C-alpha positions in Angstrom: 18.6 -42.2 -32.9 17.1 -43.4 -36.2 17.5 -42.1 -39.7 14.1 -40.5 -39.6 15.0 -38.5 -36.5 18.3 -37.5 -38.1 16.5 -36.2 -41.2 14.0 -34.3 -39.0 16.9 -32.6 -37.1 18.5 -31.5 -40.4 15.1 -30.2 -41.7 14.6 -28.3 -38.4 18.1 -26.7 -38.7 17.5 -25.7 -42.3 14.2 -24.0 -41.2 16.1 -22.1 -38.5 18.5 -20.7 -41.2 15.5 -19.6 -43.3 13.9 -17.6 -40.5 17.1 -15.9 -39.4 17.7 -13.0 -41.8 20.8 -12.0 -39.9 22.5 -15.4 -40.3 22.7 -15.2 -44.1 26.2 -13.8 -44.4 28.9 -16.4 -45.0 30.5 -15.7 -41.6 27.1 -15.9 -39.8 26.1 -19.2 -41.5 29.5 -20.7 -40.6 29.2 -19.7 -37.0 25.6 -21.1 -36.6 26.5 -24.3 -38.4 29.5 -24.8 -36.1 27.4 -24.2 -33.0 24.7 -26.6 -34.2 27.3 -29.3 -35.0 28.8 -29.0 -31.5 25.4 -29.0 -29.7 24.3 -32.0 -31.8 27.4 -33.9 -30.7 27.1 -32.8 -27.0 23.5 -33.8 -26.7 23.7 -37.0 -28.8 21.4 -39.8 -27.7 19.9 -37.6 -24.8 16.1 -37.3 -24.6 13.8 -35.0 -22.7 11.2 -36.3 -20.3 8.6 -36.2 -23.2 10.8 -38.8 -25.1 11.8 -36.2 -27.7 15.5 -35.9 -28.6 17.1 -33.2 -26.5 18.7 -31.4 -29.5 15.2 -30.2 -30.5 15.1 -28.0 -27.4 18.2 -25.8 -28.3 17.0 -25.8 -31.9 13.6 -24.5 -30.8 15.1 -21.9 -28.5 17.4 -20.7 -31.4 14.4 -20.5 -33.6 12.4 -18.3 -31.1 15.5 -16.1 -30.7 15.9 -15.7 -34.5 12.2 -15.5 -35.6 10.3 -14.0 -32.7 13.0 -11.8 -31.1 15.3 -11.0 -34.1 18.8 -11.7 -32.8 21.8 -12.2 -35.1 24.2 -15.1 -35.7 26.0 -14.7 -32.3 22.7 -14.8 -30.4 21.5 -17.8 -32.4 24.8 -19.7 -31.9 24.7 -19.0 -28.1 21.0 -20.2 -28.0 22.1 -23.5 -29.7 24.9 -23.9 -27.1 23.0 -22.7 -24.0 22.8 -26.1 -22.3 26.1 -27.6 -23.5 28.3 -26.6 -20.6 25.7 -27.7 -18.0 24.8 -31.0 -19.6 28.0 -32.3 -21.3 31.8 -32.7 -20.9 32.5 -29.4 -22.8 33.7 -26.6 -20.5 33.3 -22.8 -20.8 37.0 -22.6 -21.9 36.3 -25.0 -24.8 33.4 -22.7 -25.9 35.6 -19.6 -25.7 38.4 -21.2 -27.7 36.0 -22.4 -30.5 33.5 -19.5 -30.6 35.2 -16.5 -29.0 34.7 -14.4 -25.8 31.3 -12.9 -26.7 29.5 -16.2 -27.3 31.2 -17.8 -24.3 30.1 -14.9 -22.1 26.5 -15.3 -23.1 26.6 -19.1 -22.5 28.2 -18.5 -19.1 25.3 -16.2 -18.1 22.8 -19.0 -19.2 24.6 -21.7 -17.2 23.2 -22.4 -13.8 25.3 -22.3 -10.6 27.3 -25.4 -9.8 27.6 -27.0 -6.4 25.6 -26.7 -3.2 24.3 -23.3 -2.4 24.2 -22.1 1.2 20.9 -23.5 2.6 19.9 -20.1 4.0 19.8 -18.8 0.4 17.4 -19.7 -2.4 19.1 -21.6 -5.3 16.4 -20.3 -7.7 17.1 -16.7 -6.7 20.9 -17.1 -6.8 20.7 -18.5 -10.4 18.5 -15.6 -11.4 21.0 -13.2 -9.8 23.8 -14.7 -11.8 21.7 -14.5 -15.0 21.1 -10.8 -14.4 24.8 -10.1 -13.6 25.6 -11.2 -17.2 22.6 -9.5 -18.6 23.7 -6.0 -17.6 26.8 -6.6 -19.7 25.0 -8.2 -22.6 21.2 -8.0 -23.0 21.2 -11.1 -25.3 21.6 -13.3 -22.2 18.1 -12.4 -20.9 16.6 -12.5 -24.4 17.9 -16.1 -24.9 16.7 -17.0 -21.4 13.2 -15.8 -22.2 13.2 -17.9 -25.4 14.4 -20.9 -23.3 11.7 -20.3 -20.8 9.0 -19.9 -23.5 10.0 -23.3 -25.1 10.0 -24.9 -21.6 6.5 -23.5 -21.0 5.3 -24.8 -24.4 6.5 -28.3 -23.5 5.6 -28.3 -19.7 3.0 -31.1 -20.0 5.7 -33.8 -19.5 6.8 -32.5 -16.1 5.3 -33.7 -12.7 2.8 -31.2 -11.2 4.9 -29.8 -8.4 7.5 -28.9 -11.0 4.9 -27.4 -13.3 3.7 -25.2 -10.4 7.2 -24.1 -9.6 8.0 -23.2 -13.2 4.7 -21.5 -13.8 5.0 -19.5 -10.6 8.5 -18.4 -11.5 7.3 -17.5 -15.0 4.5 -15.3 -13.8 6.5 -13.6 -11.0 9.7 -12.9 -13.0 9.9 -13.8 -16.6 6.6 -12.4 -17.9 7.2 -9.0 -16.3 10.8 -9.1 -17.6 9.5 -9.8 -21.2 7.1 -6.8 -20.7 9.9 -4.6 -19.5 11.9 -5.4 -22.6 8.9 -4.7 -24.8 8.4 -8.3 -25.9 4.6 -8.2 -25.8 3.7 -11.4 -27.7 6.2 -13.4 -25.6 4.9 -11.8 -22.4 1.3 -12.7 -23.3 2.1 -16.2 -24.2 4.2 -16.8 -21.0 1.3 -15.4 -18.9 -1.3 -17.6 -20.7 0.8 -20.7 -20.4 1.6 -20.1 -16.7 -2.1 -19.5 -16.1 -3.0 -22.7 -18.0 -1.0 -24.8 -15.5 -1.9 -22.9 -12.4 -5.7 -22.7 -13.0 -6.4 -25.4 -15.7 -10.2 -25.3 -15.2 -10.6 -21.5 -15.3 -8.2 -21.3 -18.3 -10.3 -23.9 -20.2 -13.5 -22.1 -19.4 -12.3 -18.6 -20.5 -10.6 -20.1 -23.6 -13.8 -21.8 -24.8 -15.9 -18.7 -24.1 -13.4 -16.5 -26.0 -13.3 -18.9 -29.0 -17.1 -18.9 -29.0 -17.2 -15.1 -28.7 -14.7 -14.6 -31.5 -16.6 -16.9 -33.9 -19.9 -15.0 -33.1 -18.3 -11.5 -33.6 -16.2 -12.3 -36.7 -18.8 -10.8 -39.1 -19.1 -7.8 -36.8 -15.3 -7.1 -37.0 -15.5 -7.4 -40.8 -18.4 -4.9 -41.0 -16.6 -2.6 -38.7 -13.4 -2.8 -40.7 -14.8 -2.2 -44.3 -15.5 1.5 -44.0 -12.1 2.1 -42.4 -10.4 0.1 -45.2 -12.2 2.2 -47.8 -11.4 5.5 -46.2 -7.7 4.7 -45.7 -7.3 3.3 -49.2 -8.8 6.6 -50.6 -6.3 8.5 -48.6 -3.4 6.6 -50.2 -2.2 4.6 -47.2 -0.6 1.2 -47.5 -1.8 -0.7 -44.4 -2.8 -4.0 -42.9 -5.9 -4.5 -40.6 -6.0 -7.5 -38.3 -8.0 -8.6 -35.3 -6.0 -8.5 -32.0 -6.7 -11.6 -29.9 -7.1 -10.7 -26.2 -4.8 -12.7 -23.9 -6.7 -15.1 -21.6 -4.6 -14.1 -18.6 -5.3 -10.5 -19.3 -9.1 -11.2 -19.4 -9.0 -13.1 -16.1 -7.0 -10.3 -14.5 -9.7 -7.8 -15.5 -12.5 -10.2 -14.2 -10.7 -10.4 -10.9 -9.8 -6.7 -10.5 -13.3 -5.5 -11.4 -15.2 -8.5 -9.9 -17.1 -9.0 -13.2 -18.0 -12.1 -15.3 -16.5 -12.8 -18.7 -19.5 -11.3 -20.5 -18.9 -7.8 -18.9 -15.2 -7.5 -20.1 -15.9 -4.8 -22.7 -12.7 -4.5 -24.6 -12.6 -8.1 -25.9 -13.1 -6.8 -29.5 -10.0 -5.1 -30.9 -8.3 -4.4 -34.2 -4.8 -3.2 -35.1 -4.0 -0.9 -38.0 -0.4 -1.3 -39.1 0.6 1.2 -41.8 3.6 2.1 -44.0 4.3 5.8 -43.3 4.3 8.2 -46.2 7.7 9.8 -46.8 8.6 13.3 -45.4 5.6 13.4 -42.9 6.3 12.7 -39.2 5.0 9.2 -38.1 3.3 10.8 -35.1 1.3 13.2 -37.4 0.2 10.3 -39.6 -1.0 8.2 -36.6 -3.2 11.2 -35.5 -4.5 11.6 -39.1 -5.6 7.9 -39.2 -7.2 8.4 -35.8 -9.1 11.4 -37.1 -10.2 9.4 -40.2 -11.5 6.5 -38.0 -13.3 8.8 -35.6 -15.0 10.5 -38.5 -16.7 7.1 -39.0 -17.1 5.9 -35.4 -17.6 8.0 -32.3 -14.7 7.6 -29.8 -15.0 7.0 -26.0 -13.2 10.1 -24.6 -11.7 8.5 -21.5 -10.2 5.5 -23.4 -7.6 7.4 -25.5 -4.0 6.3 -24.9 -1.3 8.3 -26.5 2.0 6.4 -26.5 3.1 8.1 -29.7 3.8 11.5 -28.1 5.3 9.9 -25.0 6.4 6.2 -25.6 6.4 3.7 -22.7 9.7 3.2 -21.0 10.2 -0.1 -22.8 10.0 1.6 -26.2 6.4 0.8 -27.0 4.7 3.3 -29.3 1.1 3.3 -30.5 -2.1 5.2 -30.4 -5.0 3.3 -28.7 -8.6 4.4 -28.8 -12.0 2.8 -28.1 -14.9 3.6 -30.5 -18.5 2.6 -30.7 -18.9 0.0 -33.4 -22.0 -1.7 -35.0 -24.6 -3.3 -32.7 -23.6 -0.9 -29.8 -20.3 -2.8 -29.2 -17.2 -0.9 -28.0 -14.2 -1.8 -30.2 -10.6 -0.9 -29.4 -8.3 0.2 -32.2 -4.5 0.3 -32.1 -2.7 2.5 -34.7 1.0 1.8 -35.4 3.6 2.2 -38.1 5.5 -0.9 -39.3 8.5 0.2 -37.3 6.3 0.6 -34.1 4.7 -2.8 -34.7 8.1 -4.6 -35.0 9.4 -2.9 -31.8 6.1 -3.8 -30.1 6.6 -7.5 -31.1 10.3 -7.9 -30.8 11.1 -5.2 -28.2 14.6 -3.7 -27.9 16.1 -6.3 -30.1 14.3 -4.7 -33.1 16.1 -1.3 -32.5 19.2 -2.4 -34.4 17.1 -1.7 -37.6 16.1 1.8 -36.6 19.2 3.8 -35.8 17.2 6.9 -35.1 15.6 5.2 -32.0 18.7 5.7 -29.8 16.5 7.6 -27.2 14.7 4.3 -26.5 18.0 2.5 -26.1 19.1 5.0 -23.6 16.0 4.3 -21.6 17.0 0.6 -21.6 20.5 1.7 -20.4 18.9 3.6 -17.5 16.9 0.5 -16.5 20.0 -1.7 -16.8 21.9 0.9 -14.6 19.2 0.5 -11.9 19.5 -3.3 -12.0 23.3 -2.9 -11.8 22.8 -0.8 -8.6 20.6 -3.5 -7.0 23.1 -6.2 -8.1 26.1 -4.3 -6.7 24.7 -4.3 -3.2 26.9 -7.1 -1.7 25.0 -7.4 1.6 21.5 -8.2 0.3 20.6 -11.9 0.4 19.2 -13.6 -2.7 15.5 -13.4 -1.6 15.8 -9.7 -0.7 17.4 -9.1 -4.1 14.6 -11.0 -5.8 12.0 -8.7 -4.2 14.0 -5.6 -5.0 14.4 -6.7 -8.6 10.7 -7.4 -8.9 10.0 -3.8 -7.9 12.0 -2.7 -11.0 9.7 -4.7 -13.3 6.8 -2.3 -13.0 4.2 -2.9 -15.7 2.2 0.3 -15.3 4.1 3.6 -15.5 3.3 7.2 -14.8 4.9 10.3 -16.3 6.2 12.9 -13.8 7.4 16.4 -14.8 10.3 18.2 -13.0 10.0 22.0 -12.5 12.1 22.5 -15.7 9.8 20.3 -17.7 11.9 17.2 -17.9 10.0 13.9 -17.9 10.7 11.1 -15.3 9.0 7.7 -15.8 8.1 6.1 -12.5 6.1 3.0 -11.5 2.4 3.5 -10.6 2.1 4.1 -6.9 5.4 5.9 -6.6 5.7 8.6 -3.9 7.4 12.0 -3.7 10.3 10.3 -1.8 10.6 7.6 -4.6 11.1 10.5 -7.1 13.7 12.1 -4.8 15.8 8.9 -4.7 15.3 8.4 -8.5 16.9 11.8 -9.2 19.8 11.4 -6.7 20.5 9.4 -3.6 21.5 12.5 -1.6 18.3 14.3 -2.7 16.4 11.3 -1.2 18.4 11.4 2.1 17.8 15.2 2.5 14.1 15.2 1.3 11.6 16.8 3.7 8.6 17.1 1.3 7.6 18.2 -2.1 5.5 20.6 -4.1 3.1 18.8 -6.4 1.4 21.1 -8.9 2.6 24.0 -6.6 0.9 22.5 -3.6 2.9 21.4 -0.5 2.7 17.6 0.1 4.4 15.2 2.5 7.1 12.6 1.5 4.6 9.8 1.4 2.3 11.6 -1.1 1.4 9.2 -4.0 2.1 10.8 -7.4 -0.2 10.7 -10.4 0.7 10.8 -14.1 1.1 14.3 -15.3 2.1 15.8 -11.9 4.7 18.5 -11.8 6.9 17.8 -8.8 9.5 19.9 -7.0 11.5 18.1 -4.3 12.1 20.1 -1.1 15.3 19.4 1.0 16.9 20.4 4.2 20.6 20.0 5.3 19.3 19.1 8.7 17.2 16.1 7.4 18.5 12.6 8.1 17.1 9.4 6.7 14.6 7.4 8.7 14.0 3.7 8.6 10.2 4.1 8.6 10.5 5.6 5.2 10.8 2.1 3.8 7.1 1.7 4.5 6.0 4.2 1.9 8.5 3.9 -0.9 7.8 1.5 -3.8 10.9 1.5 -6.1 13.8 -0.8 -5.6 16.3 2.1 -5.7 14.6 3.9 -2.8 14.2 0.8 -0.7 17.9 -0.3 -1.3 19.2 3.2 -0.5 17.2 3.4 2.8 18.4 -0.1 3.8 22.0 0.9 2.9 21.8 3.9 5.2 20.8 1.7 8.1 22.5 -1.6 7.4 25.4 -1.3 10.0 23.3 0.4 12.6 20.4 -2.0 12.0 22.6 -5.1 12.4 24.0 -3.8 15.7 20.4 -3.1 17.0 19.3 -6.6 15.9 22.2 -8.2 17.8 21.3 -6.1 20.8 17.7 -7.2 20.6 18.6 -10.8 20.2 20.8 -10.6 23.3 18.1 -8.9 25.4 15.6 -11.6 24.5 18.1 -14.3 25.4 18.7 -12.7 28.8 15.0 -12.3 29.5 14.4 -16.0 28.6 17.5 -17.2 30.6 15.9 -15.6 33.7 12.9 -17.9 33.2 15.3 -20.8 32.5 14.3 -20.9 28.9 16.2 -20.7 25.6 15.2 -19.2 22.3 13.5 -21.7 20.1 11.1 -21.8 17.1 8.0 -22.3 19.3 8.8 -19.2 21.5 9.6 -17.1 18.4 6.4 -18.1 16.8 4.4 -17.0 19.8 6.2 -13.6 19.9 5.8 -13.0 16.2 2.1 -13.8 16.4 1.6 -11.6 19.5 3.3 -8.6 17.9 1.9 -9.3 14.4 5.4 -9.5 12.8 6.6 -11.7 10.0 10.4 -12.1 10.6 12.5 -12.7 13.7 14.9 -10.0 12.5 12.1 -7.4 12.8 11.3 -8.7 16.3 14.9 -8.4 17.4 15.2 -5.0 15.8 12.1 -3.7 17.8 13.4 -5.2 21.0 16.8 -3.6 20.4 15.2 -0.2 19.6 13.0 -0.5 22.8 9.7 -0.4 21.0 9.0 -3.9 22.4 9.9 -4.0 26.1 9.3 -7.7 27.0 7.4 -6.8 30.2 4.5 -9.1 29.3 6.7 -12.0 28.3 5.0 -14.3 30.9 1.6 -13.6 29.4 2.7 -14.2 25.8 4.5 -17.5 26.6 1.6 -18.8 28.8 -1.0 -18.3 26.0 -2.4 -21.6 24.9 -2.8 -22.4 21.2 -6.3 -23.9 21.7 -7.7 -20.8 20.0 -5.2 -21.1 17.1 -8.0 -20.9 14.4 -8.5 -17.3 15.4 -5.0 -16.7 14.0 -5.8 -18.2 10.6 -9.4 -17.3 10.2 -9.6 -14.0 12.1 -12.8 -15.5 13.7 -13.4 -17.1 17.0 -14.9 -20.6 16.8 -14.6 -21.1 20.6 -14.3 -24.8 21.5 -16.1 -26.2 18.4 -14.3 -29.6 18.2 -15.9 -30.4 14.8 -14.0 -27.5 13.3 -10.6 -29.2 14.0 -9.5 -31.6 11.3 -7.9 -34.9 12.5 -4.8 -36.4 11.1 -3.7 -38.5 8.2 0.0 -38.1 7.9 2.3 -35.5 9.3 4.3 -33.4 6.8 7.9 -33.9 7.8 11.3 -33.4 6.2 11.0 -37.0 4.9 7.7 -36.1 3.2 8.2 -36.4 -0.6 7.3 -33.0 -2.0 6.7 -34.7 -5.4 3.6 -36.6 -4.1 0.2 -34.9 -4.2 -1.2 -33.9 -0.8 -4.9 -34.5 -0.5 -6.5 -32.3 2.1 -9.5 -33.9 3.7 -11.7 -34.0 6.8 -9.5 -36.5 8.6 -6.2 -34.6 8.7 -4.6 -33.5 11.9 -4.4 -29.9 12.9 -0.7 -30.1 13.0 -0.6 -31.2 9.3 -1.7 -28.0 7.6 -2.7 -24.4 8.1 -4.7 -22.0 6.0 -2.6 -19.1 4.8 -4.1 -15.9 6.3 -3.0 -13.8 3.3 -5.5 -15.4 0.9 -7.9 -17.7 3.0 -8.6 -20.4 0.4 -11.8 -22.4 0.8 -12.4 -26.0 -0.3 -12.8 -26.1 -4.1 -10.4 -23.2 -4.7 -7.2 -24.1 -6.6 -4.6 -24.4 -3.9 -0.9 -25.1 -3.5 1.0 -26.3 -0.4 4.2 -24.8 0.9 6.4 -26.6 3.5 7.8 -23.9 5.8 11.1 -24.1 7.8 9.2 -26.0 10.6 7.8 -28.5 7.9 4.3 -27.2 8.5 2.2 -27.4 5.3 0.7 -23.9 4.6 -2.2 -23.9 2.0 -2.3 -20.9 -0.3 -4.7 -20.0 -3.1 -2.8 -20.4 -6.4 -3.9 -16.8 -7.2 -2.2 -15.5 -4.1 0.8 -13.2 -4.9 2.7 -14.6 -1.9 2.2 -18.1 -3.3 3.5 -17.1 -6.7 6.5 -15.5 -5.0 7.2 -18.7 -3.1 6.9 -20.8 -6.2 9.4 -18.5 -7.9 12.0 -18.5 -5.1 11.4 -21.6 -2.9 10.2 -24.1 -5.6 11.8 -27.1 -3.8 9.3 -26.5 -0.9 6.2 -26.5 -3.1 3.8 -29.4 -2.7 0.8 -29.8 -5.1 -2.4 -30.0 -3.1 -6.1 -30.5 -3.7 -9.2 -30.5 -1.6 -11.4 -33.5 -0.9 -15.0 -32.8 0.4 -15.1 -30.7 3.6 -18.6 -31.1 4.9 -17.5 -31.1 8.6 -15.7 -27.7 8.5 -17.1 -24.3 7.9 -15.2 -21.6 6.1 -15.9 -17.9 6.0 -16.9 -16.5 2.5 -18.0 -13.1 1.5 -20.4 -12.3 -1.3 -21.3 -8.9 -2.8 -24.7 -8.1 -4.4 -26.2 -5.2 -6.3 -29.4 -4.5 -8.1 -32.6 -2.4 -8.2 -33.9 -1.5 -4.8 -37.4 -3.0 -4.2 -39.7 -3.5 -1.2 -38.9 -6.8 0.5 -35.6 -7.4 -1.4 -33.7 -8.1 1.8 -36.3 -10.6 3.1 -36.1 -12.4 -0.3 -32.3 -12.7 0.0 -32.4 -14.0 3.5 -35.2 -16.5 2.6 -33.0 -18.0 -0.1 -30.0 -18.3 2.3 -32.1 -19.7 5.2 -33.6 -22.4 2.8 -30.1 -23.5 1.8 -29.1 -26.3 4.2 -25.4 -26.1 3.2 -24.9 -22.4 4.2 -25.1 -20.4 7.5 -25.3 -16.6 7.4 -23.1 -14.7 9.8 -24.1 -11.1 8.9 -25.7 -9.0 6.1 -25.1 -5.4 5.3 -27.2 -3.6 2.7 -27.1 0.1 1.6 -29.5 1.8 -0.8 -29.0 5.0 -2.8 -30.9 6.5 -5.8 -33.0 3.3 -6.3 -29.9 1.0 -6.4 -28.9 -1.2 -3.5 -25.5 -2.7 -2.7 -25.0 -5.5 -0.1 -22.3 -7.6 1.5 -23.1 -11.0 3.1 -20.7 -13.0 5.4 -21.5 -16.7 5.2 -20.1 -20.0 6.6 -19.9 -22.5 3.8 -18.4 -25.9 3.2 -16.9 -25.5 -0.3 -17.0 -23.5 -3.6 -19.6 -25.8 -5.1 -22.1 -24.9 -2.3 -21.2 -21.2 -2.7 -21.7 -21.3 -6.5 -25.1 -22.9 -6.0 -26.2 -20.2 -3.6 -25.0 -17.4 -6.0 -27.0 -19.1 -8.8 -30.1 -19.1 -6.6 -29.6 -15.5 -5.5 -29.3 -14.4 -9.2 -32.9 -15.8 -9.8 -34.3 -13.1 -7.5 -36.0 -10.4 -9.5 -34.2 -7.1 -9.2 -30.7 -8.6 -8.4 -28.3 -7.8 -11.2 -25.0 -9.0 -9.9 -23.7 -11.5 -7.3 -20.0 -12.1 -6.9 -17.7 -13.8 -4.4 -15.3 -11.4 -2.8 -11.9 -13.1 -2.5 -9.8 -12.0 0.5 -6.4 -11.9 -1.2 -3.9 -9.4 0.1 -1.9 -8.1 -2.9 1.3 -7.0 -1.1 4.2 -8.9 -2.6 
C-alpha cells in the first residue's frame, strides 16, 4: 500500500462521516472510528480481484448503509466489520468484547457458514437461511447485506462469467424482491438493472441506448408539461420539488416481455414526481388529493390508471398517489405525488421510520412479515431448498387488499386463494375450511381472490386437511402448514412406495438406479423421486405396466424435450465434442455447436431456448448439461441456489438442426393477406412452416405461425420481412417460458 492509497482511504472515511447524520454524536463518531481502524488493520494489504484494496469494499458498504438506507452508528460500524470474522484472524468473541453484543450479533448474521455443508443441501440456501435467522432478531442484518450485495453488483465486472451469472441470478431471485419488500425502491431498481445487465448484456445495452435517446428527445416535452403545474402549485402556496423519474431498464424489459410489445409501445416511459412539504394542520392525504385535483384541472387523467396508496399504503410502507394524464403532443405522462416524509420512506424503506414516530402502524406491518418469516424458519424439517422456495413466496411484489366481514383489511399476494386467506387468519381455520363467501357469493377453496373482495371463510368441524390443497395455495404459510399436517404420514407413505418399487424390480432381477427412476419420472410426468414413491405408496401408481415403461427405448428422446416427433431424422441429433463429467471445470465456457454428442446436453423443456437466445448451462446430479434460457424463472432459481453447478454457455451456428419457434401476427384484415404471409415464408430458404392459424374479427386479424428455424438471426430476418407486408401492424416471437417457480 502506498501513501497515495493511504490518503485515498482517509478521504473516503471522512466522506463516510459526512454522509452519516446519525454518526455525528461523540459516542457515534468514536464507535465508527474504532470499527474503521479494526477493519483497516484486518484487511491490510489484501486486494480484491479488480486490484483495488479490499478496505474500499467495507467502506463503500458502510457508505450505502449510511447515505442510501439511513442507518445509525451501530449499523455503519457493523457494515465496516462485516467481512472481518470471515477474512481475518479476529473472532466473533473479539468483536463482542470490543464493540458489544449488538454489533457482534449483526456481524455474526453477515458471516457465512463455516465448514463443509451436507452435499444434499445447498450451501447458498443454508447461508441465506442463517442470514434470515439473524434478520428476524435485528432488521439491520438484512439492510447491511443488501448494501453489501449492491456494492458487489456495482463491481461485478472483475468476476469470471459463471460467477457473474450465479450472483446475478441470486440477486434477481432473492435480494431485489427483498429490497422491494423492505420498501427500498431505488436499491431494488438498481439491483434489478445490474443483474439484467450481466444476464442479458446485449438487450440491456439496446434498451439503455433507446431510453437515453428517448429521454433526450422528450426533455423539452417534460419541461413544457411541468411549467403550468409549477405555476399552479406556487400560486397555491406549496413548497415542492418536481423531477423526472427515470424508468428502470429491467422494468421496461419486463413490460415488453409481459405484453409482447416493442420498446416504442411501452407508454409510461415519461414520468414526473412531485415531492412537497405539507402545510401545517392539514392531513397529508387531503393535500395529496388537492395537488391531484390541481394537476387534473390542467391535464385530463386516464381513469383506469389511478393508484391510491395514500388511503391504503402498500404492506412495505410505500405511500403515494399515482396518476396518468394526457400531456402535450398526445403523450401519456405518469405523475407521482408524495410528501417529503413519503418520499424518504419510499427511498430508504423501513429504516426511515425512526424519524417518523407516528408511523408505527407501518412498523407493525413489518413485524407481521417478520413473524411469517420466523414461522417458515422455525420449521425444523424443511430442507434448505424447500425453505428457499417458501421464503420466495413471502416476497410477493404485487399485493391485493381483502376485507373481512367486519371490515378489517388483510394484505395478500396477488393470486392468493380463499384457502390462503383462511391460513393467513389462523392455521386451524385453514385446516377446517370448506369454502368461502366472496362478496356474499359461495365459492370453493381454490377461488382466486381479487383486490377489494369481502371474504367470509366457511368451516366445518368434520373437515380434515388434504394434501392436494398444496396445488392451489400460493402463500408460504399455507404451503408450510399443509406440509406440516402430512409430514409424518407422507414420510411413511414414501418409505412404503420405495419398498414397493424395490420389490417389483427385485422380481425382475433389477435394482433401483438413476436410469430406471428417470424413465419412471418421464412416463408419469413427475419431477422428483419422492413424488413418485409417494404415489406408489398411495396406490395411485400401481406398477402393472413396469415392463412396458422399462422396455421403452430412448431413440425418440427428442419428443421429451421438444414435445415434437422428429421420427428417425439423424440430422437432428448433434454429435459429440466432449462429455460433461464431474471433472468438467464449470468455470470454462461451454460452446454448444453442431458437432456435440446427444449425451452432452439437453434443451430444458420449461423454456425451450433456440440458438441465438441468451442461455446458461446447469449440470444436474447425473452431470448432464441442461440448457436454459437466461430469462427462465427456473434458471434464475438454480443460479440462486445451485450456483456451483452453473456453466456459462453460448451457441455457435446451428444450421443442421431445426428448432420450433412460434410467431404471433396482427393487423388489418385484407383480401389475400394469408397468401402474402405464406409467400414470404416459402421464399425464405432458412425457415420451414409447420402450421398457420389465422382468425379475423371486425376487420382485424390475429394469427399464430409455428415454424422450424435454425437460430434467432433467421427468425428476426423473417419477422422483419413480414413487417414489410402492407396491413401487418405487429409481428412478435412467442417465447415458450413456463413461469412457475
